TIMI-2910 file (N, C-alpha, C, CB; in pm, 1 decimal, decimal comma, always signed):
<rs>
+----------+----------+----------+----------+----------+----------+----------+----------+----------+----------+----------+----------+------+
!      n_x !      n_y !      n_z !     ca_x !     ca_y !     ca_z !      c_x !      c_y !      c_z !     cb_x !     cb_y !     cb_z ! resn !
+----------+----------+----------+----------+----------+----------+----------+----------+----------+----------+----------+----------+------+
! +12484,6 ! +12838,1 !  +2290,0 ! +12432,9 ! +12809,9 !  +2392,6 ! +12420,7 ! +12938,3 !  +2487,3 ! +12502,4 ! +12703,2 !  +2440,3 !  Met !
! +12566,5 ! +13030,3 !  +2490,9 ! +12536,8 ! +13205,3 !  +2535,6 ! +12428,6 ! +13283,5 !  +2461,0 ! +12674,9 ! +13303,5 !  +2504,5 !  Ala !
! +12408,7 ! +13229,2 !  +2371,9 ! +12306,9 ! +13343,4 !  +2314,2 ! +12164,6 ! +13290,6 !  +2375,7 ! +12302,9 ! +13352,4 !  +2122,1 !  Gly !
! +12143,5 ! +13189,4 !  +2392,4 ! +12032,5 ! +13160,6 !  +2453,9 ! +11990,4 ! +13166,9 !  +2566,1 ! +12013,3 ! +13083,3 !  +2439,4 !  Asn !
! +12105,8 ! +13197,8 !  +2647,6 ! +12124,2 ! +13232,1 !  +2798,2 ! +12100,9 ! +13373,1 !  +2815,0 ! +12267,7 ! +13197,6 !  +2854,7 !  Phe !
! +12170,2 ! +13446,9 !  +2770,1 ! +12139,0 ! +13596,3 !  +2715,6 ! +11977,7 ! +13623,2 !  +2695,5 ! +12217,4 ! +13619,1 !  +2559,9 !  Met !
! +11922,9 ! +13547,4 !  +2579,9 ! +11805,9 ! +13560,1 !  +2533,4 ! +11691,5 ! +13550,1 !  +2681,6 ! +11793,1 ! +13440,6 !  +2411,7 !  Ala !
! +11722,2 ! +13445,2 !  +2716,0 ! +11612,0 ! +13415,1 !  +2854,3 ! +11637,4 ! +13521,2 !  +2966,2 ! +11640,8 ! +13248,3 !  +2936,0 !  Val !
! +11769,4 ! +13519,7 !  +2960,1 ! +11774,3 ! +13630,4 !  +3107,1 ! +11758,6 ! +13772,7 !  +3076,3 ! +11927,4 ! +13628,9 !  +3193,1 !  Phe !
! +11763,0 ! +13811,0 !  +2906,9 ! +11659,4 ! +13951,2 !  +2884,5 ! +11534,1 ! +13910,4 !  +2897,0 ! +11663,3 ! +14029,1 !  +2737,8 !  Gly !
! +11487,5 ! +13845,9 !  +2845,7 ! +11313,5 ! +13823,3 !  +2896,1 ! +11305,6 ! +13835,9 !  +3026,5 ! +11239,8 ! +13673,9 !  +2868,0 !  Leu !
! +11366,1 ! +13747,2 !  +3110,5 ! +11328,0 ! +13761,2 !  +3224,9 ! +11326,7 ! +13898,4 !  +3314,6 ! +11391,2 ! +13675,8 !  +3271,7 !  Ile !
! +11452,9 ! +13925,2 !  +3264,0 ! +11472,2 ! +14086,0 !  +3325,3 ! +11364,8 ! +14212,9 !  +3266,1 ! +11642,0 ! +14140,4 !  +3277,2 !  Thr !
! +11322,3 ! +14184,6 !  +3168,5 ! +11233,6 ! +14276,2 !  +3105,3 ! +11084,1 ! +14217,3 !  +3166,6 ! +11253,1 ! +14273,3 !  +2926,2 !  Leu !
! +11078,8 ! +14104,7 !  +3164,7 ! +10914,1 ! +14060,1 !  +3276,0 ! +10921,1 ! +14124,4 !  +3446,6 ! +10902,7 ! +13831,8 !  +3306,7 !  Leu !
! +11041,8 ! +14117,0 !  +3471,0 ! +11051,2 ! +14200,6 !  +3624,4 ! +11057,5 ! +14326,5 !  +3625,5 ! +11165,1 ! +14174,3 !  +3707,0 !  Thr !
! +11094,4 ! +14400,3 !  +3516,7 ! +11085,2 ! +14551,8 !  +3528,8 ! +10907,8 ! +14569,8 !  +3465,7 ! +11232,9 ! +14644,0 !  +3414,1 !  Leu !
! +10875,6 ! +14548,7 !  +3386,5 ! +10742,0 ! +14540,2 !  +3353,0 ! +10661,1 ! +14533,3 !  +3478,5 ! +10717,4 ! +14425,4 !  +3264,7 !  Ser !
! +10690,2 ! +14403,4 !  +3571,4 ! +10606,8 ! +14426,1 !  +3696,7 ! +10642,2 ! +14500,8 !  +3782,5 ! +10583,6 ! +14331,2 !  +3762,5 !  Leu !
! +10733,2 ! +14525,7 !  +3790,5 ! +10776,7 ! +14672,1 !  +3891,3 ! +10720,0 ! +14797,1 !  +3833,0 ! +10955,2 ! +14706,3 !  +3900,0 !  Leu !
! +10720,2 ! +14837,4 !  +3730,0 ! +10638,2 ! +14942,5 !  +3671,0 ! +10529,5 ! +14934,7 !  +3717,7 ! +10624,4 ! +14946,8 !  +3542,0 !  Val !
! +10412,1 ! +14813,9 !  +3661,8 ! +10271,0 ! +14786,5 !  +3724,9 ! +10260,7 ! +14836,3 !  +3847,2 ! +10234,3 ! +14647,2 !  +3737,2 !  Val !
! +10328,0 ! +14786,9 !  +3961,9 ! +10314,7 ! +14791,0 !  +4141,1 ! +10331,9 ! +14933,7 !  +4140,6 ! +10447,0 ! +14698,4 !  +4254,7 !  Phe !
! +10457,1 ! +14981,3 !  +4089,4 ! +10466,1 ! +15128,0 !  +4078,2 ! +10340,7 ! +15224,7 !  +4036,9 ! +10567,9 ! +15148,6 !  +3981,9 !  Phe !
! +10308,7 ! +15243,9 !  +3946,0 ! +10202,9 ! +15287,0 !  +3909,8 ! +10052,3 ! +15268,2 !  +3988,8 ! +10208,3 ! +15241,3 !  +3797,2 !  Ile !
! +10029,2 ! +15129,9 !  +4035,6 !  +9915,3 ! +15106,8 !  +4135,0 !  +9942,8 ! +15185,3 !  +4223,7 !  +9893,2 ! +14976,4 !  +4192,0 !  Gln !
! +10034,7 ! +15156,4 !  +4284,4 ! +10083,0 ! +15251,4 !  +4446,9 ! +10025,0 ! +15414,0 !  +4417,7 ! +10311,9 ! +15264,3 !  +4477,1 !  Gly !
! +10109,5 ! +15453,4 !  +4300,5 ! +10035,6 ! +15629,1 !  +4283,1 !  +9946,8 ! +15633,0 !  +4245,3 ! +10079,9 ! +15734,1 !  +4204,4 !  Leu !
!  +9861,1 ! +15549,4 !  +4157,0 !  +9698,6 ! +15554,9 !  +4168,0 !  +9627,6 ! +15531,9 !  +4266,6 !  +9640,0 ! +15481,6 !  +4097,0 !  Leu !
!  +9658,4 ! +15425,5 !  +4389,6 !  +9574,9 ! +15410,8 !  +4512,5 !  +9622,3 ! +15582,9 !  +4630,7 !  +9635,1 ! +15217,9 !  +4598,1 !  Val !
!  +9765,0 ! +15617,7 !  +4599,6 !  +9793,0 ! +15731,7 !  +4671,5 !  +9703,3 ! +15863,9 !  +4641,6 !  +9932,7 ! +15757,7 !  +4647,3 !  Arg !
!  +9668,3 ! +15856,0 !  +4513,1 !  +9607,3 ! +15987,3 !  +4464,8 !  +9435,2 ! +15940,0 !  +4526,7 !  +9631,5 ! +16016,9 !  +4255,4 !  Arg !
!  +9393,6 ! +15844,6 !  +4509,6 !  +9282,6 ! +15784,1 !  +4519,1 !  +9257,4 ! +15840,0 !  +4706,9 !  +9302,5 ! +15599,5 !  +4468,1 !  Ala !
!  +9389,8 ! +15818,9 !  +4785,4 !  +9336,1 ! +15855,9 !  +4907,2 !  +9363,7 ! +15991,9 !  +4926,8 !  +9382,9 ! +15777,7 !  +5014,3 !  Ala !
!  +9398,2 ! +16089,0 !  +4861,8 !  +9387,2 ! +16238,3 !  +4838,3 !  +9240,9 ! +16245,2 !  +4823,2 !  +9472,1 ! +16300,3 !  +4706,2 !  Phe !
!  +9198,9 ! +16194,2 !  +4708,4 !  +9061,5 ! +16209,2 !  +4682,4 !  +8949,1 ! +16157,0 !  +4777,5 !  +9043,9 ! +16152,7 !  +4564,7 !  Gln !
!  +8993,6 ! +16063,6 !  +4855,9 !  +8872,5 ! +16031,8 !  +4995,9 !  +8919,3 ! +16130,7 !  +5065,3 !  +8872,1 ! +15873,0 !  +5099,0 !  Val !
!  +9006,7 ! +16212,4 !  +5123,1 !  +9023,3 ! +16296,8 !  +5186,4 !  +8910,7 ! +16385,6 !  +5214,7 !  +9112,6 ! +16341,1 !  +5143,2 !  Val !
!  +8945,6 ! +16435,2 !  +5046,3 !  +8866,1 ! +16552,3 !  +4985,4 !  +8710,4 ! +16517,2 !  +5001,3 !  +8906,6 ! +16575,2 !  +4819,7 !  Arg !
!  +8702,1 ! +16396,4 !  +4995,1 !  +8515,0 ! +16381,1 !  +4973,4 !  +8485,1 ! +16384,9 !  +5130,9 !  +8438,5 ! +16194,8 !  +4882,7 !  Ile !
!  +8548,1 ! +16327,3 !  +5233,6 !  +8528,7 ! +16346,8 !  +5344,6 !  +8518,0 ! +16485,1 !  +5421,7 !  +8604,1 ! +16281,3 !  +5380,3 !  Phe !
!  +8620,1 ! +16547,2 !  +5357,0 !  +8599,1 ! +16730,8 !  +5407,6 !  +8489,6 ! +16758,8 !  +5325,0 !  +8743,1 ! +16862,3 !  +5367,4 !  Arg !
!  +8445,9 ! +16733,4 !  +5195,2 !  +8345,6 ! +16805,0 !  +5114,9 !  +8191,7 ! +16786,0 !  +5195,1 !  +8347,3 ! +16737,2 !  +4950,6 !  Glu !
!  +8213,4 ! +16656,1 !  +5274,5 !  +8064,7 ! +16607,3 !  +5308,3 !  +8076,8 ! +16625,7 !  +5440,4 !  +8014,9 ! +16452,8 !  +5268,6 !  Asn !
!  +8167,5 ! +16670,9 !  +5501,7 !  +8205,5 ! +16721,1 !  +5641,9 !  +8185,3 ! +16603,1 !  +5756,6 !  +8108,2 ! +16855,3 !  +5679,8 !  Gln !
!  +8219,9 ! +16471,0 !  +5697,0 !  +8202,9 ! +16375,8 !  +5771,5 !  +8353,3 ! +16358,5 !  +5870,3 !  +8159,2 ! +16256,0 !  +5675,3 !  Ser !
!  +8384,1 ! +16471,0 !  +5930,2 !  +8467,0 ! +16479,5 !  +6074,2 !  +8412,5 ! +16418,2 !  +6189,8 !  +8486,3 ! +16618,9 !  +6120,5 !  Leu !
!  +8498,3 ! +16365,1 !  +6269,2 !  +8434,3 ! +16288,4 !  +6396,6 !  +8374,0 ! +16392,6 !  +6500,7 !  +8554,3 ! +16194,4 !  +6478,4 !  Cys !
!  +8432,5 ! +16494,6 !  +6485,7 !  +8368,7 ! +16623,3 !  +6555,5 !  +8241,2 ! +16663,3 !  +6498,8 !  +8460,1 ! +16747,7 !  +6545,2 !  Ser !
!  +8240,7 ! +16633,7 !  +6378,0 !  +8088,8 ! +16681,4 !  +6312,3 !  +8007,9 ! +16570,3 !  +6287,9 !  +8095,5 ! +16759,2 !  +6167,3 !  Gln !
!  +7977,5 ! +16517,1 !  +6166,6 !  +7892,0 ! +16425,4 !  +6112,4 !  +7927,7 ! +16305,4 !  +6064,0 !  +7836,0 ! +16473,6 !  +6029,0 !  Trp !
!  +7963,3 ! +16174,7 !  +6150,5 !  +8022,3 ! +16039,4 !  +6073,9 !  +7928,8 ! +16006,7 !  +5954,4 !  +8026,7 ! +15897,5 !  +6179,9 !  Pro !
!  +7943,4 ! +15972,9 !  +5851,4 !  +7840,3 ! +15957,8 !  +5761,7 !  +7871,7 ! +15803,3 !  +5698,9 !  +7840,2 ! +16087,0 !  +5649,0 !  Lys !
!  +7826,9 ! +15724,8 !  +5644,6 !  +7802,6 ! +15579,1 !  +5623,4 !  +7907,2 ! +15584,3 !  +5459,1 !  +7592,1 ! +15529,7 !  +5612,2 !  Arg !
!  +7960,0 ! +15457,6 !  +5446,9 !  +8044,8 ! +15449,1 !  +5313,8 !  +7952,7 ! +15494,2 !  +5232,7 !  +8103,8 ! +15308,5 !  +5264,2 !  Val !
!  +7831,9 ! +15435,9 !  +5194,2 !  +7737,8 ! +15462,0 !  +5083,1 !  +7705,9 ! +15557,1 !  +5066,8 !  +7642,5 ! +15413,6 !  +5076,0 !  Glu !
!  +7685,5 ! +15674,7 !  +5149,4 !  +7661,0 ! +15822,2 !  +5142,6 !  +7743,0 ! +15869,6 !  +5088,2 !  +7647,7 ! +15891,3 !  +5245,4 !  Glu !
!  +7890,2 ! +15843,3 !  +5111,3 !  +7993,0 ! +15942,8 !  +5039,6 !  +8022,2 ! +15854,3 !  +4932,8 !  +8134,5 ! +15995,5 !  +5126,5 !  Leu !
!  +7981,7 ! +15752,4 !  +4876,5 !  +8011,7 ! +15692,8 !  +4743,8 !  +8115,5 ! +15626,0 !  +4752,6 !  +8027,4 ! +15776,9 !  +4639,2 !  Gly !
!  +8165,1 ! +15563,7 !  +4847,5 !  +8306,4 ! +15519,5 !  +4848,2 !  +8287,5 ! +15345,8 !  +4879,2 !  +8404,1 ! +15613,9 !  +4979,8 !  Leu !
!  +8175,6 ! +15295,2 !  +4832,1 !  +8179,0 ! +15172,0 !  +4828,9 !  +8238,2 ! +15078,7 !  +4723,8 !  +8075,4 ! +15151,6 !  +4843,3 !  Gln !
!  +8270,8 ! +14954,8 !  +4731,4 !  +8313,5 ! +14884,4 !  +4608,6 !  +8227,7 ! +14851,1 !  +4511,4 !  +8368,1 ! +14776,9 !  +4634,9 !  Ser !
!  +8239,1 ! +14834,2 !  +4378,3 !  +8162,0 ! +14819,1 !  +4265,0 !  +8118,6 ! +14680,8 !  +4315,6 !  +8237,5 ! +14833,8 !  +4115,0 !  Leu !
!  +8015,2 ! +14622,4 !  +4258,6 !  +7927,6 ! +14492,5 !  +4193,6 !  +8037,2 ! +14428,8 !  +4111,4 !  +7780,6 ! +14536,6 !  +4085,6 !  Gly !
!  +8035,6 ! +14331,8 !  +4128,0 !  +8119,0 ! +14194,1 !  +4037,8 !  +8107,8 ! +14267,4 !  +3880,9 !  +8008,0 ! +13994,1 !  +4044,8 !  Phe !
!  +7954,3 ! +14277,5 !  +3837,0 !  +7916,1 ! +14322,3 !  +3716,9 !  +7957,9 ! +14470,1 !  +3687,5 !  +7775,9 ! +14303,6 !  +3708,4 !  Ile !
!  +7956,3 ! +14536,1 !  +3735,6 !  +7977,0 ! +14716,7 !  +3724,0 !  +8135,1 ! +14713,4 !  +3703,1 !  +7925,5 ! +14829,2 !  +3895,5 !  Asp !
!  +8221,1 ! +14607,4 !  +3801,2 !  +8341,4 ! +14607,1 !  +3786,3 !  +8395,5 ! +14558,3 !  +3626,0 !  +8384,5 ! +14525,7 !  +3898,6 !  Arg !
!  +8344,5 ! +14466,7 !  +3562,2 !  +8359,6 ! +14423,5 !  +3473,5 !  +8358,2 ! +14556,0 !  +3346,7 !  +8268,6 ! +14315,4 !  +3480,4 !  Met !
!  +8264,6 ! +14638,0 !  +3382,8 !  +8260,5 ! +14711,3 !  +3264,7 !  +8299,8 ! +14879,6 !  +3290,1 !  +8110,2 ! +14688,3 !  +3204,5 !  Phe !
!  +8346,5 ! +14910,1 !  +3402,4 !  +8395,1 ! +15035,0 !  +3440,6 !  +8555,3 ! +15055,8 !  +3429,5 !  +8348,7 ! +15056,0 !  +3579,0 !  Lys !
!  +8613,6 ! +15156,1 !  +3460,9 !  +8740,9 ! +15183,6 !  +3481,0 !  +8769,8 ! +15106,8 !  +3649,3 !  +8761,7 ! +15362,2 !  +3463,1 !  Pro !
!  +8904,4 ! +15051,9 !  +3708,9 !  +8915,1 ! +14997,2 !  +3822,3 !  +8900,7 ! +15175,7 !  +3927,6 !  +9080,5 ! +14885,7 !  +3823,4 !  Arg !
!  +8868,7 ! +15151,6 !  +4039,5 !  +8792,1 ! +15256,3 !  +4098,4 !  +8906,3 ! +15213,2 !  +4240,4 !  +8585,4 ! +15236,6 !  +4105,5 !  Asp !
!  +8996,3 ! +15317,2 !  +4272,2 !  +9061,9 ! +15280,5 !  +4371,9 !  +9042,7 ! +15347,6 !  +4521,4 !  +9180,4 ! +15291,6 !  +4326,2 !  Tyr !
!  +8964,5 ! +15419,9 !  +4486,4 !  +8875,0 ! +15471,3 !  +4668,8 !  +8847,0 ! +15373,5 !  +4754,0 !  +8709,9 ! +15538,7 !  +4667,0 !  Lys !
!  +8789,6 ! +15285,0 !  +4755,0 !  +8785,8 ! +15172,6 !  +4811,0 !  +8903,1 ! +15114,8 !  +4905,4 !  +8763,4 ! +15099,6 !  +4713,6 !  Pro !
!  +8998,0 ! +15103,4 !  +4815,6 !  +9120,2 ! +15026,4 !  +4828,3 !  +9175,3 ! +15165,4 !  +4926,6 !  +9214,2 ! +14973,5 !  +4658,7 !  Tyr !
!  +9213,0 ! +15289,2 !  +4862,1 !  +9252,2 ! +15386,8 !  +4954,9 !  +9162,4 ! +15417,2 !  +5078,1 !  +9269,5 ! +15502,7 !  +4883,1 !  Ala !
!  +9059,9 ! +15350,4 !  +5101,3 !  +8967,6 ! +15409,0 !  +5218,4 !  +9015,5 ! +15289,6 !  +5351,6 !  +8762,3 ! +15402,6 !  +5165,1 !  Leu !
!  +9039,7 ! +15158,5 !  +5292,9 !  +9113,1 ! +15068,2 !  +5363,3 !  +9218,2 ! +15111,6 !  +5383,3 !  +9126,2 ! +14958,9 !  +5318,4 !  Gln !
!  +9287,1 ! +15160,1 !  +5310,2 !  +9455,4 ! +15173,9 !  +5352,3 !  +9457,6 ! +15339,9 !  +5442,8 !  +9583,2 ! +15180,1 !  +5164,7 !  Ala !
!  +9347,4 ! +15395,2 !  +5439,2 !  +9337,1 ! +15491,8 !  +5538,6 !  +9298,6 ! +15448,4 !  +5682,5 !  +9245,9 ! +15583,9 !  +5493,0 !  Leu !
!  +9213,5 ! +15376,0 !  +5684,4 !  +9149,3 ! +15292,3 !  +5828,0 !  +9236,5 ! +15229,7 !  +5858,3 !  +9028,1 ! +15194,2 !  +5827,2 !  Ile !
!  +9341,2 ! +15180,2 !  +5802,6 !  +9462,2 ! +15093,0 !  +5845,6 !  +9548,4 ! +15201,6 !  +5932,9 !  +9555,8 ! +15024,8 !  +5702,4 !  Ser !
!  +9569,3 ! +15300,2 !  +5864,9 !  +9672,0 ! +15393,4 !  +5908,1 !  +9588,1 ! +15456,4 !  +6034,9 !  +9722,6 ! +15509,3 !  +5781,0 !  Ala !
!  +9487,8 ! +15459,2 !  +6071,4 !  +9441,9 ! +15514,1 !  +6130,3 !  +9371,5 ! +15670,9 !  +6098,6 !  +9518,0 ! +15493,2 !  +6200,4 !  Gly !
!  +9363,7 ! +15698,1 !  +6002,8 !  +9357,3 ! +15849,2 !  +5941,7 !  +9195,0 ! +15867,4 !  +5938,2 !  +9437,9 ! +15867,5 !  +5766,8 !  Thr !
!  +9123,3 ! +15735,9 !  +5938,5 !  +8990,0 ! +15711,5 !  +5914,0 !  +8925,2 ! +15617,4 !  +6066,3 !  +8984,4 ! +15621,0 !  +5754,0 !  Val !
!  +8831,4 ! +15658,7 !  +6108,0 !  +8769,6 ! +15560,5 !  +6221,8 !  +8636,9 ! +15498,9 !  +6158,7 !  +8729,1 ! +15648,8 !  +6374,2 !  Arg !
!  +8670,0 ! +15407,7 !  +6204,1 !  +8473,7 ! +15348,3 !  +6183,5 !  +8430,1 ! +15336,3 !  +6305,4 !  +8429,4 ! +15176,5 !  +6107,3 !  Val !
!  +8298,1 ! +15398,3 !  +6311,1 !  +8203,1 ! +15391,1 !  +6440,5 !  +8189,6 ! +15251,3 !  +6472,5 !  +8052,4 ! +15455,1 !  +6419,9 !  Arg !
!  +8120,1 ! +15230,2 !  +6548,7 !  +8041,8 ! +15094,9 !  +6586,8 !  +7910,4 ! +15080,8 !  +6493,9 !  +7991,9 ! +15097,2 !  +6755,7 !  Asp !
!  +7860,5 ! +15145,8 !  +6457,7 !  +7714,9 ! +15170,4 !  +6392,0 !  +7775,6 ! +15170,9 !  +6231,1 !  +7622,3 ! +15344,0 !  +6450,9 !  Asp !
!  +7916,4 ! +15159,3 !  +6215,8 !  +7942,9 ! +15130,5 !  +6077,2 !  +7965,5 ! +15291,1 !  +5941,2 !  +7793,3 ! +15024,4 !  +6043,4 !  Gly !
!  +7965,5 ! +15397,6 !  +6070,0 !  +7971,0 ! +15514,1 !  +6003,3 !  +8106,9 ! +15546,9 !  +6013,3 !  +7881,0 ! +15615,7 !  +6051,3 !  Arg !
!  +8187,5 ! +15617,5 !  +5918,2 !  +8339,4 ! +15651,7 !  +5915,3 !  +8322,8 ! +15809,6 !  +5919,9 !  +8431,1 ! +15589,7 !  +5768,0 !  Val !
!  +8412,1 ! +15861,0 !  +5977,9 !  +8491,2 ! +15980,3 !  +5998,8 !  +8615,3 ! +15978,0 !  +5980,0 !  +8481,9 ! +16025,4 !  +6108,1 !  Cys !
!  +8664,7 ! +16134,3 !  +5947,4 !  +8800,5 ! +16151,7 !  +5926,3 !  +8851,2 ! +16220,1 !  +6066,3 !  +8827,7 ! +16241,6 !  +5789,7 !  Leu !
!  +8986,9 ! +16174,2 !  +6084,4 !  +9018,6 ! +16210,9 !  +6206,4 !  +9093,6 ! +16363,3 !  +6176,7 !  +9110,9 ! +16090,6 !  +6279,7 !  Leu !
!  +9042,2 ! +16466,6 !  +6266,6 !  +9095,7 ! +16591,8 !  +6200,6 !  +9245,8 ! +16602,9 !  +6263,6 !  +8994,7 ! +16734,3 !  +6235,0 !  Glu !
!  +9318,2 ! +16526,0 !  +6388,8 !  +9437,3 ! +16549,2 !  +6390,2 !  +9501,4 ! +16456,2 !  +6325,1 !  +9478,2 ! +16566,8 !  +6499,4 !  Asp !
!  +9474,1 ! +16338,6 !  +6263,4 !  +9569,9 ! +16268,3 !  +6139,4 !  +9546,3 ! +16317,1 !  +6033,3 !  +9558,5 ! +16125,8 !  +6108,8 !  Lys !
!  +9490,8 ! +16398,9 !  +5989,9 !  +9459,1 ! +16426,5 !  +5828,5 !  +9562,7 ! +16407,3 !  +5708,0 !  +9422,4 ! +16572,2 !  +5815,0 !  Glu !
!  +9558,8 ! +16352,4 !  +5631,8 !  +9682,2 ! +16346,2 !  +5546,0 !  +9672,9 ! +16481,2 !  +5446,2 !  +9686,2 ! +16193,1 !  +5454,4 !  Ala !
+----------+----------+----------+----------+----------+----------+----------+----------+----------+----------+----------+----------+------+
</rs>
């Protein structure tokens, strides 16, 4: 009886740790993508004091369903949404986005 309990407890612990590792790695990938997004903004000079650009012009749009099936996951659209939520990237009324100079990451 105690052997069964230990086996189930070990399995649950293993699954929990696996899930935590997956979330940790995903967070690291989104963080790396955020630095790449900031670099893309700077390379394209899409600063708010200069020329804001559309997400499509910067290459940060989400992939379509079919493209997502056959290409590796791109975390840049998720990182862009996180930067918008954090206030580092501003979305203008016409849909163009720009990097705020005073809140750069």
